[in-house]
C-alpha positions in Angstrom: 13.5 17.2 -18.9 10.4 17.1 -16.7 9.4 14.2 -14.4 5.6 13.8 -13.9 4.2 12.0 -10.8 0.5 11.3 -10.2 -1.4 9.2 -7.7 -4.9 10.5 -8.1 -6.1 7.2 -9.4 -3.3 4.5 -9.7 0.4 5.3 -9.3 2.1 6.8 -12.4 5.5 8.3 -13.2 6.6 9.6 -16.6 9.6 11.5 -18.0 9.7 13.8 -21.0 12.6 15.3 -22.8 13.2 19.0 -23.7 11.4 18.6 -27.0 8.4 17.1 -25.2 9.0 13.5 -26.4 8.2 10.8 -23.9 11.3 9.2 -22.5 9.5 6.8 -20.1 6.0 6.3 -18.8 5.1 3.7 -16.3 2.2 3.0 -14.0 0.6 0.6 -11.6 -3.2 0.3 -11.3 -5.2 0.3 -8.1 -6.2 2.8 -5.5 -4.1 1.1 -2.8 -0.3 0.6 -2.4 0.8 4.0 -3.6 3.5 4.2 -1.0 4.9 0.8 -2.0 4.7 1.5 -5.8 5.9 5.1 -6.2 9.6 4.5 -5.3 9.8 1.5 -7.6 8.2 3.5 -10.5 10.6 6.4 -10.0 13.5 4.0 -10.2 12.2 2.5 -13.4 11.7 5.8 -15.1 15.1 7.2 -14.1 16.8 4.0 -15.2 15.0 4.3 -18.6 16.6 7.7 -19.3 19.4 7.2 -21.8 22.8 7.9 -20.3 23.8 9.7 -23.5 20.9 12.2 -23.1 22.5 15.5 -22.2 19.2 17.1 -20.9 19.3 17.7 -17.1 16.1 17.3 -15.1 14.7 20.8 -14.9 11.3 20.4 -13.2 9.1 17.8 -11.4 5.4 18.0 -12.1 3.0 16.8 -9.4 -0.6 15.8 -10.2 -2.7 17.6 -7.6 -6.0 15.7 -8.1 -8.9 15.4 -7.8 -8.3 12.3 -5.8 -8.7 10.6 -2.4 -6.7 12.1 0.5 -4.3 9.2 1.3 -3.3 8.2 -2.2 -3.0 11.7 -3.6 -0.8 13.1 -0.8 1.7 10.2 -1.3 2.4 11.2 -4.9 2.7 14.9 -4.1 5.0 14.2 -1.2 7.2 11.9 -3.5 7.3 14.6 -6.2 8.3 17.3 -3.7 11.0 15.1 -2.1 12.5 14.2 -5.5 12.5 17.8 -6.6 14.2 18.8 -3.3 16.8 16.2 -3.8 17.5 17.4 -7.3 17.3 21.1 -6.5 14.5 21.8 -9.1 11.1 23.4 -8.8 7.8 21.5 -8.5 5.0 22.4 -11.0 1.5 21.7 -9.7 -0.8 20.3 -12.4 -4.5 19.5 -12.1 -4.7 15.7 -12.8 -7.8 16.1 -15.1 -5.8 18.6 -17.3 -3.4 15.7 -18.0 -6.3 13.4 -18.9 -7.8 16.0 -21.1 -4.6 16.7 -22.9 -4.1 13.0 -23.7 -7.6 12.9 -25.2 -7.1 16.1 -27.2 -3.8 14.9 -28.5 -5.4 11.6 -29.6 -8.0 13.5 -31.7 -9.5 16.7 -30.3 -13.3 16.6 -29.9 -14.9 19.5 -31.7 -17.4 20.1 -28.9 -17.0 20.5 -25.1 -16.3 17.2 -23.2 -16.2 16.0 -19.7 -13.4 14.1 -17.9 -14.8 11.7 -15.3 -12.8 9.9 -12.6 -14.0 7.6 -9.9 -14.0 9.4 -6.6 -15.3 6.3 -4.8 -18.1 6.3 -2.3 -20.5 6.2 -5.3 -19.3 9.6 -6.5 -17.6 10.8 -9.7 -15.2 13.8 -10.1 -16.2 15.7 -13.2 -14.4 18.5 -15.1 -15.7 20.0 -18.4 -13.2 21.1 -21.1 -13.4 22.8 -24.4 -10.3 22.6 -26.6 -7.0 24.1 -25.6 -6.1 27.7 -24.9 -3.5 29.9 -26.5 -0.8 28.2 -24.5 -1.8 24.7 -25.6 -3.3 23.9 -22.1 -6.7 22.2 -21.9 -9.3 24.9 -21.2 -11.6 24.0 -18.3 -15.0 25.7 -18.8 -16.5 24.1 -15.7 -14.2 23.5 -12.7 -14.1 20.0 -11.0 -17.2 19.0 -9.0 -18.2 15.9 -7.2 -21.3 14.3 -8.6 -23.2 11.2 -7.2 -22.8 8.4 -9.8 -26.5 8.0 -10.0 -26.8 11.7 -11.1 -24.1 11.8 -13.7 -26.4 11.2 -16.7 -28.9 13.8 -15.5 -26.2 16.4 -14.8 -24.2 15.9 -18.0 -27.1 15.2 -20.4 -25.8 14.8 -24.0 -22.3 16.2 -23.2 -19.6 13.9 -24.5 -17.8 12.3 -21.7 -14.6 10.3 -21.1 -14.3 8.0 -18.1 -10.7 7.9 -17.2 -9.2 5.0 -15.2 -5.6 6.1 -15.2 -3.6 9.3 -15.4 -0.3 9.3 -17.4 2.8 10.7 -15.7 4.1 11.8 -19.0 0.9 13.7 -19.7 1.2 15.4 -16.4 4.8 16.4 -17.4 3.6 17.7 -20.9 1.0 19.9 -19.3 3.7 21.3 -16.9 6.0 21.9 -19.9 3.4 24.1 -21.5 2.7 25.9 -18.3 6.4 26.6 -17.7 6.8 27.9 -21.3 3.9 30.3 -20.8 5.0 31.4 -17.3 1.7 30.2 -15.8 0.6 28.7 -12.5 -2.2 26.3 -13.1 -3.2 25.6 -9.6 -2.1 26.2 -6.0 0.0 24.1 -3.8 -3.0 22.6 -2.0 -4.2 19.3 -3.4 -7.8 19.0 -4.7 -9.1 16.4 -2.3 -12.8 17.2 -2.9 -13.7 15.7 0.5 -11.8 15.9 3.8 -9.8 13.0 5.1 -11.6 10.3 7.1 -9.2 10.7 10.0 -10.2 13.2 12.7 -8.4 14.6 15.7 -10.2 13.1 18.7 -12.4 15.4 20.6 -11.5 16.2 24.2 -13.0 13.7 26.6 -16.2 14.8 28.2 -15.9 16.0 31.7 -17.8 13.9 34.2 -19.1 15.7 37.2 -18.4 14.6 40.7 
C-alpha cells in the first residue's frame, strides 16, 4: 500500500492498495490552512483502510511541487514524518506528474498537452507532457516553467492545456507505484518551489560612525 500526500495546491491525501486500486482519496481546497488540514486528512485516510486488508503500508509518496514555499513544505514534512513513524521509504513525485496521469487515465490525449497550475502572483506553472513512457509514467517533454498569466496564450499557442485546481493524493501514490516498480527516481529530495520564500534573514545592521 502506498500513501500519497500533496499540498502543492490544496491539501490532499490518498491511499492505494498493492493492485493500484484507490482505497481512499480525500482533499481540502484552498491554498491556506495546510498545517491544520493535513493531520485530519491523514486520519481520515488511515481510518478508511479496511481492517481486513492484509497489505502493509510499504511507501509514502510526497508531491514535490511546483507549489508555493509555505504550503508545499508542510505536505512534504508530513509525508516524511509519517514515513519515519512507519519505517517506510518516501518516494518523491513531481505533482504535475500526478495531474498528468489522472488526465491520461481519463482518456489519453493523442497530442502533447500542458498541465497548468496557479502559482499565484499572476503567474502559472506549466509542464508539457506527451503520453506515458515505457514504465507507464507521464513523459514530460518540457520541464516545469513559470509563465506570467498574461503570456500563457502566447507561449502555448494551440497546444492543448488542462488547468488543474487540485492534485489527487491517490494519483501521487499511483505515480510512485510505477516508479517503484521500475526502480526509478523521478525527482530529487528538494521541492520545486519555482521562487524563493518571501522570508529573508535580516541583514546585519549598518554601522554608524562616531
